[in-house]
C-alpha positions as CSV (number, residue, x, y, z in Angstrom):
1,X,9.4,-7.0,-20.0
2,X,7.0,-5.5,-17.5
3,X,7.9,-3.5,-14.4
4,X,6.3,-6.3,-12.3
5,X,9.4,-8.4,-13.0
6,X,11.6,-5.8,-11.3
7,X,9.4,-5.4,-8.2
8,X,8.6,-7.7,-5.3
9,X,4.9,-7.5,-5.5
10,X,2.6,-9.0,-2.9
11,X,0.3,-11.9,-3.9
12,X,-2.7,-9.6,-4.0
13,X,-0.9,-7.1,-6.2
14,X,0.0,-9.9,-8.6
15,X,-3.6,-11.0,-8.6
16,X,-4.7,-7.5,-9.5
17,X,-2.2,-7.3,-12.3
18,X,-3.5,-10.6,-13.8
19,X,-7.1,-9.5,-13.5
20,X,-6.4,-6.2,-15.2
21,X,-4.4,-8.0,-18.0
22,X,-7.3,-10.3,-18.7
23,X,-10.1,-7.7,-18.6
24,X,-8.9,-4.2,-19.1
25,X,-10.3,-1.6,-18.9
26,X,-11.7,-2.6,-15.6
27,X,-12.9,-0.5,-12.6
28,X,-11.7,-0.7,-9.1
29,X,-15.1,-1.9,-8.0
30,X,-15.0,-4.8,-10.5
31,X,-11.4,-5.7,-9.4
32,X,-12.5,-5.7,-5.7
33,X,-15.5,-7.9,-6.5
34,X,-13.3,-10.4,-8.3
35,X,-11.0,-10.6,-5.3
36,X,-13.9,-10.7,-2.8
37,X,-12.6,-7.6,-1.1
38,X,-13.7,-4.0,-0.5
39,X,-12.5,-1.1,-2.6
40,X,-10.7,0.7,0.3
41,X,-8.8,-2.6,0.9
42,X,-7.2,-2.6,-2.5
43,X,-6.9,1.2,-2.9
44,X,-3.3,1.4,-1.8
45,X,-2.4,-1.6,-4.1
46,X,-3.9,0.2,-7.1
47,X,-2.2,3.4,-6.2
48,X,1.3,1.8,-6.0
49,X,0.8,-0.3,-9.2
50,X,-0.2,2.9,-11.0
51,X,2.7,4.8,-9.5
52,X,5.1,2.0,-10.6
53,X,3.7,2.3,-14.1
54,X,2.4,-1.3,-14.2
55,X,-1.2,-0.1,-14.5
56,X,-2.7,2.9,-16.1
57,X,-5.7,4.7,-14.5
58,X,-8.1,6.0,-17.2
59,X,-10.7,8.5,-15.9
60,X,-14.3,7.3,-16.2
61,X,-13.0,4.0,-17.7
62,X,-11.0,2.1,-15.2
63,X,-7.6,0.5,-15.0
64,X,-5.6,-0.9,-17.9
65,X,-2.3,-2.8,-18.1
66,X,0.6,-0.7,-19.3
67,X,2.1,-2.8,-22.1
68,X,4.4,0.1,-23.2
69,X,6.4,0.5,-20.0
70,X,9.8,2.0,-20.9
71,X,11.1,2.4,-17.4
72,X,12.1,-0.6,-15.3
73,X,12.0,0.1,-11.6
74,X,14.9,-1.1,-9.5
75,X,14.0,-3.1,-6.3
76,X,17.2,-1.7,-4.8
77,X,16.3,1.9,-5.5
78,X,12.8,1.5,-4.2
79,X,13.2,-0.7,-1.1
80,X,16.8,-1.3,-0.2
81,X,17.9,2.3,-0.3
82,X,19.0,3.6,3.2
83,X,16.7,6.1,4.7
84,X,19.5,8.6,5.2
85,X,18.9,9.7,1.6
86,X,15.3,10.7,2.2
87,X,15.3,12.0,5.8
88,X,13.2,15.0,6.8
89,X,14.2,17.7,9.3
90,X,13.0,17.0,12.8
91,X,10.9,19.6,14.7
92,X,12.3,20.0,18.2
93,X,11.3,21.9,21.4
94,X,13.1,22.5,24.6
95,X,12.3,20.4,27.7
96,X,11.1,23.5,29.5
97,X,8.6,24.5,26.7
98,X,5.0,25.0,27.8
99,X,2.0,23.2,26.3
100,X,1.0,26.4,24.6
101,X,4.4,26.8,23.0
102,X,4.3,23.1,21.9
103,X,0.9,23.5,20.3
104,X,2.0,26.6,18.5
105,X,5.1,24.9,17.2
106,X,3.2,21.9,16.1
107,X,0.7,23.9,14.0
108,X,3.2,26.4,12.7
109,X,5.5,23.6,11.4
110,X,2.5,21.5,10.4
111,X,3.9,18.3,11.8
112,X,2.5,15.3,13.7
113,X,5.0,15.1,16.5
114,X,7.6,17.0,18.4
115,X,11.0,15.8,19.7
116,X,11.8,17.1,23.2
117,X,15.5,18.0,23.6
118,X,17.4,18.3,26.8
119,X,20.1,20.7,27.9
120,X,22.8,18.7,26.2
121,X,20.9,18.5,22.9
122,X,19.9,14.9,23.6
123,X,16.5,13.3,22.9
124,X,14.6,13.0,26.1
125,X,11.0,12.6,24.9
126,X,8.4,12.7,22.1
127,X,5.1,14.4,22.0
128,X,2.4,13.5,19.5
129,X,-0.4,15.6,18.1
130,X,-2.8,13.4,20.0
131,X,-0.9,13.9,23.3
132,X,-1.1,17.7,22.9
133,X,-4.8,17.8,22.0
134,X,-5.7,15.6,24.9
135,X,-3.5,17.6,27.3
136,X,-4.8,21.0,26.3
137,X,-8.5,20.1,26.0
138,X,-10.3,22.2,28.7
139,X,-6.9,23.0,30.2
140,X,-6.9,26.6,31.5
141,X,-3.3,26.4,32.5
142,X,-1.7,25.4,29.2
143,X,0.6,28.4,29.2
144,X,1.9,27.4,32.6
145,X,2.1,23.6,32.2
146,X,5.3,22.0,30.9
147,X,4.9,20.1,27.7
148,X,7.3,17.5,29.0
149,X,4.7,16.3,31.5
150,X,2.7,14.6,28.7
151,X,5.7,13.3,26.6
152,X,6.7,9.7,26.1
153,X,10.1,9.5,27.7
154,X,13.3,7.8,26.6
155,X,14.0,4.9,26.5
156,X,10.4,4.2,25.7
157,X,10.6,5.8,22.3
158,X,11.2,3.6,19.3
159,X,13.9,5.0,17.0
160,X,15.6,4.0,13.8
161,X,19.1,4.8,12.4
162,X,20.1,6.3,9.0
163,X,21.5,3.0,7.6
164,X,18.2,1.2,7.8
165,X,16.5,0.4,4.5
166,X,13.3,2.0,3.3
167,X,11.4,-1.4,3.4
168,X,12.7,-2.2,6.9
169,X,11.6,1.2,8.2
170,X,8.3,1.1,6.4
171,X,7.5,-2.2,8.1
172,X,8.4,-0.7,11.5
173,X,6.0,2.2,10.9
174,X,3.2,-0.2,10.1
175,X,4.0,-2.6,13.0
176,X,4.2,0.3,15.5
177,X,1.1,1.9,14.0
178,X,2.7,5.4,14.0
179,X,3.1,8.0,11.3
180,X,6.7,8.9,12.0
181,X,9.9,7.7,13.8
182,X,12.9,9.7,15.1
183,X,16.1,8.9,13.3
184,X,19.1,8.9,15.6
185,X,22.9,8.6,15.2
186,X,23.9,5.0,15.2
187,X,26.8,5.7,17.6
188,X,24.8,8.1,19.8
189,X,21.2,6.9,20.1
190,X,20.2,10.1,21.9
191,X,21.3,12.4,19.0
192,X,18.5,13.1,16.6
193,X,19.6,13.5,13.0
194,X,16.2,13.5,11.3
195,X,12.8,11.9,11.1
196,X,11.1,9.5,8.7
197,X,7.4,9.4,8.0
198,X,4.9,7.3,6.1
199,X,4.3,10.2,3.7
200,X,8.0,10.6,3.0
201,X,8.3,6.9,2.1
202,X,5.3,7.2,-0.2
203,X,6.9,10.3,-1.8
204,X,10.1,8.3,-2.3
205,X,8.1,5.7,-4.3
206,X,6.4,8.3,-6.4
207,X,9.6,10.2,-7.2
208,X,11.3,7.0,-8.3
209,X,9.0,6.8,-11.3
210,X,9.2,10.4,-12.4
């Protein structure tokens, strides 16, 4: 029984699986042509189908259906698992940090956003990489300007809680068109307990088939 029976594939992903079954090996260009789509459009589908073990990517040949799948992926494990199991550590700065300090922290920690924390350890704002780049461009007073002047303030920050599922959180990331979201305590919505990113969710999918 194939892994596709254990996964809730999209209509397009099911179409791709059927095309590969009928004509493997087949290149991504040929698959895209049969669907009437561009290769970049189906790239993420092919990546996930390969990660799930439904398809095999053969260098210089194309994609083939994996008839010898030995591992059935669990829908619950992949999608319904709460994000508390895959949270990442948040990168925080003080409310009185300067733009220069914020930029240094951003690049040293290699993150896409910073959470601004108030005197009582509460979440008061969020600063994205784009916010900082825009604020420091041609700014000769970055070392004197407070980073909080360019942050998005609470309650205008969209947050999630640890009990939310991977699929629910992933949809929010896509809907909000952001790369990450602060994860806050369900009982105390100003207390940051972690962060969740698009990359972390993708890592979760990949590690589930190892």
